[in-house]
TORTI-886729 format. One record per residue: residue in one letter; x, y, z of N, C-alpha, C, O in turn. Coordinates in steps of 0.1 Angstrom, whole numbers, padded with zeros to 4 digits, always signed. Each point is the difference from the previous one (the first is absolute). Layout:
AXYZXYZXYZXYZ/...
***
This chain:
M-0273-0108+0047-0001+0008+0012+0001+0015-0003+0009+0003-0008/A-0017+0005+0015+0001+0014-0002+0009+0006+0011+0001-0005+0011/L+0007+0015-0015+0009+0006+0010-0003+0015+0002-0004+0007-0010/K+0004-0003+0022+0000+0015+0004+0014+0003+0005+0004-0007+0009/T+0002+0018-0014+0014+0003+0004+0002+0014+0003-0008+0009-0004/F+0018-0006+0012+0004+0014+0003+0014+0000+0006+0004-0009+0007/G+0003+0019-0011+0014+0002+0006+0002+0015+0004-0006+0009-0007/N+0014-0007+0017+0003+0014+0004+0013+0000+0008+0005-0011+0005/S+0002+0022-0005+0012+0002+0007+0000+0013+0008-0005+0010-0005/D+0012-0010+0016+0001+0013+0008+0014+0001+0006+0006-0010+0003/I-0001+0023-0003+0013+0002+0004+0003-0003+0015+0011-0002+0004/G-0022+0002+0004+0002-0001+0015+0002+0013+0006-0001+0011-0006/L+0005-0011+0019+0002+0012+0008+0014+0004+0002+0002+0011+0005/H+0008-0019-0009+0014+0003+0004+0009+0000-0012+0012+0004+0002/R-0016-0009-0013+0009-0001-0012-0001+0013-0008-0010+0006-0001/E+0021-0003-0005+0001+0012-0009-0004-0004-0014-0003+0009-0009/Q+0003-0022+0005-0003-0004-0013-0007-0014+0000+0003-0008+0009/N-0012+0006-0018-0006-0013-0001+0008-0009-0010+0000+0003-0012/E+0006-0013+0018+0008-0010-0009-0008-0012-0003+0006-0010-0005/D-0019+0009+0008-0009-0011-0003-0006+0003-0014-0001+0011-0004/S-0003-0022-0003-0008+0001-0012-0009-0012+0000+0002-0010+0007/F-0013+0011-0015-0009-0011-0001-0005-0001-0015+0001+0009-0008/L-0008-0020+0006-0004-0003-0014-0014-0007+0001-0002-0009+0008/V-0007+0014-0015-0014-0005-0002-0003-0001-0015-0002+0011-0006/V+0002-0023+0000-0002-0001-0014-0012-0010-0001+0002-0012-0001/D-0014+0017+0001-0012-0009+0001-0001-0008-0013-0004-0012+0001/E+0007+0017-0012-0001-0008-0013+0009-0012-0001-0003-0009-0007/L+0014+0010+0015+0009-0011+0000-0001-0008+0013+0007-0010+0003/Q-0016+0015+0006-0001-0006+0014+0013-0001+0007+0004-0011+0005/L+0004+0022-0006+0013+0000+0006+0001+0012+0010-0004+0011-0003/F+0009-0014+0015-0001+0009+0011+0013-0001+0009+0005-0011+0002/A+0001+0022+0002+0013-0001+0006+0003+0013+0008-0006+0010-0002/V+0015-0012+0012+0007+0011+0007+0015-0002+0000+0005-0011-0002/A+0002+0023+0003+0014-0001+0001+0005+0011+0009-0006+0011+0001/D+0016-0014+0007+0006+0009+0010+0015+0002-0003+0008-0009+0003/G-0005+0021-0007+0014+0003-0003+0009-0002+0013-0005+0005+0011/I+0016-0011-0012+0009-0003+0012+0006+0013+0006+0007+0007-0007/G-0010-0005+0019+0003+0013+0007+0015+0002+0001+0005+0011+0000/G+0003-0022+0001+0014+0002+0002+0008+0003-0013+0012+0001+0000/L-0019-0001-0011+0006+0003-0013-0006+0012-0006-0012+0004+0003/P+0019+0003-0013-0006+0012-0006-0011-0004-0010-0001-0011-0004/H-0006+0022+0000-0010-0001-0010-0011-0011+0002-0004-0007-0009/G+0000+0006+0022-0010-0010+0003-0013+0002-0008-0007-0010-0004/D+0003+0022+0002-0012+0003-0007+0001-0004-0015-0010-0006-0005/Q+0021+0008-0001+0002-0004-0014+0000-0015-0001-0005-0006-0009/A+0011-0001+0019+0001-0015+0000-0014-0006+0000-0003-0009-0008/S-0005+0014+0017-0013-0006+0002-0009+0003-0012-0007-0008-0005/D+0008+0020+0000-0009+0004-0011+0004-0007-0013-0008-0005-0007/M+0021+0003+0005+0005-0007-0012-0004-0015+0001-0004-0006-0010/A+0005+0000+0022-0004-0014+0002-0015-0002-0004-0003-0009-0007/M-0006+0018+0011-0014-0001-0003-0002+0002-0015-0008-0008-0006/E+0015+0017+0000-0002+0003-0014+0005-0012-0009-0006-0004-0009/C+0017-0002+0013+0006-0011-0007-0009-0013+0001-0001-0007-0009/L-0004+0005+0021-0009-0011+0002-0013+0002-0009-0004-0010-0006/R-0001+0022+0006-0012+0002-0009+0003-0002-0014-0007-0006-0008/L+0019+0011+0003+0004-0002-0014+0001-0015-0003-0004-0004-0011/W+0011-0003+0019+0002-0015-0003-0014-0006-0001-0002-0008-0009/A-0007+0010+0018-0013-0006+0000-0008+0004-0012-0007-0008-0006/K+0008+0021+0002-0007+0005-0011+0005-0007-0013-0008-0005-0009/E+0021+0004+0007+0006-0006-0012-0003-0015-0001+0000-0006-0010/N-0002+0000+0022-0002-0015+0000-0015-0003+0003-0003-0012+0003/E-0005+0022-0003-0015-0002+0002-0003-0006+0013-0008-0010+0001/G+0015+0015+0009-0003-0005+0014+0010-0009+0005+0010-0004-0007/I-0012-0001+0019+0009-0009+0007-0008-0012+0004-0009+0001+0009/D+0011-0013-0015-0009-0011+0001+0007-0012+0007-0007-0010+0002/S+0019+0010+0002+0007-0011+0006+0011+0005+0009+0004+0011-0001/E+0001-0020+0010+0011+0003+0009+0012+0003-0008+0008+0009+0003/D-0005-0016-0014+0011+0002-0008+0000+0014-0007+0010+0007-0001/E-0022-0003-0003-0002+0013-0006+0003+0011+0010+0006+0010-0003/F-0011-0012+0015+0002+0010+0011+0015+0001+0003+0005+0011+0001/K+0002-0022-0001+0014+0001+0003+0007+0007-0012+0010+0008+0003/A-0014-0010-0015+0006+0006-0011-0003+0015+0000+0009+0009-0003/A-0021-0005+0007-0004+0014+0001+0009+0007+0011+0005+0011-0002/L-0003-0017+0013+0008+0006+0011+0014+0000-0004+0007+0009+0004/E-0002-0019-0011+0014+0001-0005+0002+0012-0009+0010+0006+0000/F-0020-0004-0009+0001+0012-0009+0000+0013+0008+0008+0009-0003/V-0016-0008+0014+0000+0011+0008+0014+0002+0007+0005+0011+0000/N+0000-0022+0005+0013+0001+0007+0011+0004-0009+0008+0008+0004/E-0008-0013-0016+0011+0004-0009-0001+0015-0003+0011+0007-0001/A-0023-0002-0002-0002+0014-0003+0004+0009+0011+0007+0010-0002/V-0011-0013+0014+0003+0008+0012+0015-0001+0003+0006+0011+0004/T+0000-0022-0005+0014-0002+0003+0008+0009-0010+0010+0006+0004/E-0014-0007-0017+0007+0008-0010-0001+0015+0003+0010+0007-0002/E-0022-0003+0006-0002+0014+0002+0008+0004+0013+0006+0012+0000/G-0005-0020+0010+0008+0003+0012+0014+0001-0003+0007+0009+0005/T-0001-0017-0014+0013+0001-0004+0003+0013-0007+0011+0006+0001/R-0021-0001-0009+0002+0013-0007-0001+0011+0010+0008+0010-0001/L-0017-0010+0010-0003+0011+0009+0011+0001+0011+0006+0011+0002/T-0003-0022+0005+0009+0000+0011+0008-0013+0000-0003-0010+0006/P+0014+0010-0014+0008-0013-0002+0005-0006+0013+0001-0012+0001/D+0001+0020+0009+0006-0005+0012-0010-0008+0009+0004-0010+0006/T-0016+0014-0007-0010-0006+0009-0012-0007-0007-0006-0009+0005/G+0003+0014-0017-0012-0004-0007-0012+0005+0007+0001+0008+0009/I-0013-0013-0013-0012+0003+0006-0008-0013+0003+0004-0010-0005/G-0015+0011+0012-0007-0012+0003-0014+0003+0005-0004+0011+0004/T-0004-0022-0005-0014+0001+0004-0006-0014+0003+0006-0010-0005/T-0016+0010+0013-0008-0012+0002-0011-0001-0011-0002+0010-0006/I-0004-0022+0005-0012-0001-0008-0008-0011+0007+0005-0011+0004/S-0018+0013-0002-0010-0010+0002-0011+0002-0010-0006+0011+0000/A+0003-0022-0007-0009+0002-0012-0010-0012+0000+0003-0011+0004/L-0015+0014-0010-0011-0010-0002-0003+0000-0014-0002+0010-0007/A+0000-0022+0001-0005-0002-0013-0012-0010+0001+0002-0012+0002/V-0014+0017-0004-0012-0008+0001-0003-0007-0013+0000+0006-0011/N-0002-0019+0012-0002-0008-0012-0011-0010+0002+0002-0011+0005/G-0015+0015-0008-0011-0008+0003-0002-0002+0015-0002+0010+0007/S+0001-0022-0003-0002-0003+0014+0014-0002+0008+0000-0006+0011/K+0010+0011-0017+0014-0001+0006+0005+0014+0001-0003+0009-0007/V+0012-0007+0017+0008+0012+0000+0015-0004+0001+0004-0008+0009/L+0004+0014-0017+0015-0002+0000+0005+0012+0008-0004+0011-0001/V+0014-0015+0010+0006+0011+0009+0015+0000-0003+0007-0011+0002/G-0002+0022-0006+0014+0002-0003+0006+0010+0011-0006+0010+0002/H+0017-0014+0003+0005+0008+0012+0015+0000+0002+0006-0010-0002/I-0001+0021+0006+0014+0001+0004+0002+0012+0009-0005+0011-0004/G+0011-0013+0016+0002+0012+0009-0009-0002+0012-0003-0011+0005/D-0001+0023+0001-0008-0001+0013-0013+0008-0001-0006+0003+0010/S+0001-0001-0023-0014+0004-0001-0008-0014+0002+0006-0010+0001/S-0019+0011-0001-0008-0012+0004-0012-0002-0008-0006+0009-0006/G+0001-0022+0005-0012-0003-0006-0009-0009+0009+0006-0008+0008/Y-0019+0011-0008-0009-0007+0010-0013-0005-0007-0004+0006-0010/L-0002-0016+0016-0013-0005-0004-0009+0000+0012+0004-0006+0010/F-0015+0013-0011-0010+0001+0011-0013-0007-0004-0005+0002-0011/R+0000-0010+0020-0013-0007-0001-0007+0002+0013+0005+0003+0011/K-0018-0006-0011-0008+0001+0012+0005-0008+0011-0001+0003+0012/N+0006-0015-0015+0005-0010+0010+0015+0002+0003+0005-0009+0007/G+0002+0019-0012+0014+0002+0003+0007+0007-0010-0005+0005-0010/A+0018-0003+0013+0009+0008-0008+0013-0007-0001+0004-0008+0009/G+0003+0010-0020+0013-0006-0002+0010+0009-0008-0005+0008-0009/K+0017-0008+0013+0010+0007-0007+0005-0008-0012+0004-0012+0002/L-0003+0017-0014+0003-0007-0012+0015+0001-0004+0005-0007-0009/T+0002+0016+0017+0014+0002-0003+0009-0002+0012-0005+0000+0011/T+0018-0002-0013+0009-0001+0011+0010+0011-0002+0006+0003-0010/D-0003+0005+0021+0009+0011+0000+0014-0005-0003+0005-0010+0006/H+0002+0017-0015+0014-0003-0002+0009+0009+0008+0006+0010-0005/T-0006-0013+0018+0008+0009+0009+0009-0009+0009-0002-0012+0000/V+0012+0018+0006+0009-0007+0009-0008-0006+0012+0002-0011+0004/A-0012+0018+0001-0008-0005+0011-0008-0012-0004+0000-0010+0008/Q-0006+0010-0020-0007-0012-0004+0009-0012-0002-0004-0011+0003/E+0016+0013-0008+0009-0011-0002+0004-0006+0014+0002-0012+0001/I+0000+0021+0009+0003-0005+0013-0012-0009+0006+0002-0010+0005/F-0014+0016-0007-0012-0007+0004-0001-0014-0007-0004-0010+0007/D+0006+0010-0020-0001-0013-0007+0009-0011+0005-0002-0012-0003/K+0013+0016+0009+0010-0010+0004-0002-0005+0015+0007-0009+0004/L-0018+0015+0002-0003-0005+0014-0005-0014+0000-0007-0004-0009/E+0010-0003+0020-0005-0013+0002-0014+0001+0005-0004+0011+0006/P-0005-0021-0007-0014+0001+0005+0001+0003+0015+0007-0006+0008/G-0015+0016-0004-0001+0004+0014+0011+0010+0004-0001+0006+0011/E+0011-0004-0019+0011+0009+0003-0005+0015-0001-0006+0003-0010/Q+0010+0005+0020-0004+0014+0000+0008+0008-0009+0012-0002-0002/M-0018+0013-0005+0008+0009-0008+0010+0008+0009-0005+0005+0010/P+0017-0005-0013+0010+0007+0008-0002+0015-0001-0007+0005-0009/N+0012+0002+0019+0000+0015+0000+0009+0005-0011+0012-0001+0002/I-0017+0007-0012+0008+0005-0012-0002+0015-0002-0011+0005+0004/P+0020+0002-0010-0002+0014-0003-0012+0002-0008-0003-0008-0009/E-0004+0019+0011-0012+0003-0008+0002+0001-0015-0008-0004-0008/Y+0020+0009+0005+0003+0002-0015+0001-0013-0007-0001-0001-0013/Y+0003-0011+0020+0000-0013-0007-0014-0002-0006+0000-0008-0010/H-0010+0013+0015-0014-0002-0006-0002+0007-0013-0009-0002-0008/H+0019+0011+0005-0002+0008-0013+0013-0001-0008+0002+0007-0010/S+0007-0016+0014+0013-0002-0008-0003-0011-0010-0002-0012+0003/L+0001+0016-0016-0005-0009-0010+0011-0010-0004+0012+0004-0001/T-0016-0016-0002+0010-0010-0005-0002-0002-0015+0008-0006-0007/R-0020+0011+0002-0003-0001-0015-0008+0012-0004-0008+0005+0008/C+0010+0000-0020-0007+0011-0005+0001+0001-0015+0007-0008-0006/I-0014+0017+0000+0001+0004-0014+0012+0010-0002+0000+0010+0008/G+0009-0012-0017+0009+0010-0004+0014-0001+0004+0009+0008-0003/Q-0006-0018+0012+0014-0001+0004+0007-0012-0007-0007-0010-0003/Q+0020+0011+0001+0007-0010-0008+0004-0012+0009+0011-0003+0003/T-0022-0004+0001+0002-0012+0008-0009-0011-0006-0008+0003-0009/A+0009-0015+0013-0008-0011-0005-0015+0004+0002-0004+0003+0011/F-0003-0003-0022-0014+0005+0000-0010-0012+0002+0000-0009-0008/Q-0007+0009+0020-0008-0011+0003-0014+0005+0005-0002+0001+0012/P-0007+0002-0021-0014+0003+0005-0008-0012+0004+0003-0011-0004/D-0013+0013+0012-0009-0010+0004-0012+0001-0009-0005+0011-0002/V+0000-0022-0004-0012+0000-0007-0009-0012+0004+0005-0011+0000/H-0017+0014+0003-0009-0011+0005-0014+0002-0006-0003+0011-0005/T-0005-0022+0005-0013+0001-0005-0010-0005+0011+0002-0009+0007/Y-0013+0017-0006-0010-0003+0010-0014+0000-0006-0003+0006-0010/D-0006-0014+0016-0014-0001-0005-0008+0013+0005+0003+0005+0010/L-0012-0001-0018-0009+0011+0003-0014-0004+0001-0004-0009-0008/F-0004+0015+0017-0014-0002+0001-0008+0013+0001+0006+0010+0004/Q-0018-0011-0007-0009+0012+0001+0001+0005+0015-0001-0008+0009/G+0002+0021-0008+0001+0006+0014+0014+0002+0005+0002+0007+0010/D+0008-0012-0017+0014+0002+0004+0004+0015-0002-0005+0006-0009/R+0014-0002+0018+0006+0013-0001+0015-0002+0000+0006-0006+0009/L+0000+0012-0020+0015-0001-0001+0005+0014+0003-0006+0010-0003/L+0018-0010+0008+0007+0013+0003+0015-0002-0002+0006-0009+0004/V+0000+0019-0011+0015+0002+0000+0002+0014+0006-0007+0009-0003/C+0017-0008+0012+0003+0013+0006+0015+0000+0004+0007-0010+0001/T-0003+0023+0002+0014+0002+0004+0001+0000+0016-0010-0001+0007/D+0022+0001-0002+0002-0002+0014-0004+0012+0008+0000+0000+0013/G-0003+0011-0019-0006+0012+0007-0013-0004+0006-0004+0006+0010/I-0003-0016-0015-0012-0005+0005+0002-0012+0009-0005+0000+0011/T+0013-0010-0015+0001-0012+0008+0008+0002+0012-0001-0007+0010/D+0010+0018-0009+0007+0002+0012-0009+0005+0012+0003-0002+0011/L-0015+0007-0015-0009+0007+0010-0013-0007+0002-0006+0002+0010/I+0001-0010-0020-0013-0006+0001+0001-0015+0001+0005-0006-0010/H-0010+0000+0020+0001-0015+0002-0009-0007-0010-0010+0006-0005/L+0013-0018+0002-0008-0008-0009-0015-0001+0004-0008+0001-0009/D+0005-0003+0022-0014-0002+0004-0007+0013-0003-0012+0000-0003/E+0018+0011+0005-0006+0013-0003-0003+0002-0015-0010+0005-0004/M+0020-0009-0004-0002+0001-0014-0011-0009-0005-0008+0004-0008/Q+0007-0016+0014-0011-0009-0003-0014+0006+0003-0009-0001-0008/K+0008+0007+0020-0012+0007+0003-0004+0011-0009-0011+0001-0005/M+0021+0007+0001-0002+0011-0009-0004-0005-0014-0008+0007-0007/A+0014-0018+0003-0003-0005-0013-0014-0005-0002-0007+0002-0010/M+0002-0008+0021-0013-0007-0001-0012+0009+0004-0011-0004-0002/E+0014+0016+0007-0011+0008+0004-0005+0009-0011-0009+0009+0002/T+0015-0010-0014-0005+0008-0011+0001-0008-0013+0007-0009-0002/D-0016+0013-0008+0000-0006-0013+0007+0009-0010+0000-0003-0012/N+0006+0013+0017+0006+0011-0009+0015+0000+0002+0005+0004+0011/P+0003-0009-0021+0015+0000+0002+0006+0014+0002+0010+0001+0007/E-0017+0010-0012+0005+0013+0002-0001+0004+0015+0009+0005+0006/H-0020-0009+0000-0001+0003+0015+0010-0008+0008+0006+0006+0009/F-0003-0019-0013+0010-0008+0007+0014+0007-0001+0006+0001+0010/V-0002+0002-0022+0013+0006-0002+0001+0013+0007+0010+0002+0008/D-0019+0007-0009+0001+0013+0007-0001-0002+0015+0007+0008+0007/N-0014-0017-0002+0000-0003+0014+0013-0005+0005+0004+0004+0011/L+0003-0012-0018+0013-0005+0003+0010+0011+0001+0007+0001+0010/I-0007+0008-0020+0009+0011+0000-0003+0010+0011+0009+0005+0007/R-0022-0002-0005-0003+0009+0011+0004-0006+0014+0005+0007+0008/K-0007-0020-0006+0004-0006+0012+0015+0000+0002+0004+0003+0012/A+0003-0005-0022+0015+0000+0001+0004+0014+0004+0010+0001+0008/N-0016+0009-0013+0004+0014+0003-0004+0003+0015+0007+0007+0007/Q-0019-0012-0003-0004+0002+0014+0009-0006+0010+0002+0004+0011/L+0005-0015-0016+0009-0007+0009+0014+0005-0001+0010-0006+0005/G-0008+0017-0012+0013+0006+0000+0005+0004-0014+0008+0009-0002/G-0012-0016-0008+0003+0003-0014+0015+0002-0002+0004+0009-0007/H+0004-0019+0012+0015+0002+0000+0006-0002-0014+0011+0003-0002/D-0019-0009-0007+0005-0004-0014-0011+0003-0010-0011+0003+0004/N+0015-0004-0017-0010+0001-0010-0009-0013+0001+0004-0010+0004/S-0017+0012-0007-0010-0011+0001-0007-0001-0013-0005+0009-0006/T+0006-0022+0000-0006-0002-0013-0007-0014+0000+0005-0009+0006/A-0017+0009-0012-0007-0013+0000-0008-0001-0013-0005+0010-0005/V+0003-0022+0000-0009-0003-0011-0009-0012+0005+0005-0010+0004/A-0018+0012-0005-0009-0010+0004-0008-0006-0012-0003+0008-0009/V+0001-0021+0009-0008-0007-0010-0011-0008+0006+0003-0009+0008/F-0015+0013-0010-0012-0007+0006-0006-0009-0011-0003+0005-0011/V+0001-0018+0015-0005-0010-0010-0015-0002+0003-0004-0002+0011/S-0004+0003-0022-0014-0003+0001-0005-0008-0011-0012-0003-0001/
***
């Protein structure tokens, strides 16, 4: 399968610094975004280091070809970022999210931790490939069938329960999905997902054959809707 890819990042309208980073490595078919954790220092360094360490692991191992390899790659990233955080700010450390794609033939491996997101878009529908590691999501997961989500503080939706770089039990999610011609893959940070609904992203993904147009339209739309955060996206179109 042939891939057309593009990634971009924008500071948004209200942030003084862009703490997002992204990765597009076509020769390894590896694509990712990272969002430095706002409540911790050096978010830009955390996200940038995470992307570089992921690239290095994949390069040294000639790509990521299995779920076990993806877990090993993310473990390598976590150890490096945790060590750097201990050096920079021993009291708090540093942290970042990661949502990453490794395409392997007619499959895509998805590695994820935090509240950035991965999506798959097709003509007949869209699906989220990742689960947010937030307090709000944990509350939702514990609801009984038909039970309504309780009224919770807004910050619960951004309070992470897992991330890269903190000295807690490290538990990334790694899954494998089938790919077909015409599929559009996306990984993006919450500066986009906070503002653009899934059905709108689906429409935007399918109305163009150019991943650069899709990514730039997502970032432009997020800024039109307030641009409250950094917005970063990487799109992979399968043909």
